[in-house]
C-alpha positions, -999 to +999 in steps of 0.1 A: +056+721+538+089+739+536+105+714+560+084+683+562+110+667+585+105+694+612+075+678+630+063+678+665+046+644+667+049+610+649+028+580+656+027+545+643-005+540+622-002+506+606+020+485+584+013+469+550+009+434+566-020+446+588-041+464+562-062+456+531-050+464+496-077+491+494-064+508+526-028+504+514-036+521+481-054+549+500-024+555+523+001+554+494-019+578+471+002+608+462+034+594+477+067+609+468+103+600+476+114+607+511+147+607+530+147+573+549+176+583+572+157+614+584+126+593+590+147+568+609+159+596+632+123+607+637+113+572+646+141+571+672+129+604+687+092+598+687+087+560+686+117+545+703+100+511+709+095+507+671+131+518+666+143+491+690+120+464+677+132+469+641+168+470+651+173+504+634+208+507+649+218+484+621+220+490+583+186+488+565+190+482+528+153+490+522+154+525+538+160+542+504+125+530+493+109+552+519+082+577+507+059+603+522+024+617+516+007+648+530-001+629+562+023+600+565+059+589+563+061+554+549+093+539+562+104+506+545+122+479+564+125+443+553+101+450+524+074+460+549+060+495+548+054+512+581+029+540+580+038+568+604+013+596+609+026+631+615 
């Protein structure tokens, strides 16, 4: 995991409003701080429809709360966590 942001695929898995607390805890287990602006750029590249629907061309004050696990980026927007599998 020398450069976790150098990935070849990114897919939307779920968000915290569409999952149970049990599933949320499982997905968040082992999470560490991540670079939200780099995740935003990956969303633009791999999931442009999500990028557009969240209006990521505009400032997102929650982006700095983004984290990652061994399998997911968790991008935060409007206090909602978006689980993105890589």
